[in-house]
Phi, psi and omega in degrees: 000142176226165181243133177238131177252138178235142166272128183242127179249155177096357178279130182235352184202176179293334174296321176297317179302314179297320179296314180296316179301314181299313183290325178293317181289347177276347179288127178303133180098349178274127179267324181196154176221132175245129184242134176244113176295318184298318181269348183063044188223147172239134174246118189241128175266123181233152172288125184309129177082356183262333179218136180254167175301322179297322177298317182292316178301315181299318180297316180295318180294323176298332179278358175098012179245164175265151179206148172208143179290146171272170178270005180266132174229153183242000000 
């Protein structure tokens, strides 16, 4: 299991948080996603090798938000 952090832009409310969480958790290989509206960040737990940061960014962008991976991994 690995952790990928994304900076997410465009979230303005808890509805946005739920939308981002839903699209991230729909990506194959994602086990869980925690979203912080205050920090504009998503912390995603993925099965190693099953989902990449690029997959996660693409999912968030398809939902209408901006995203970029941070350089921090856990």
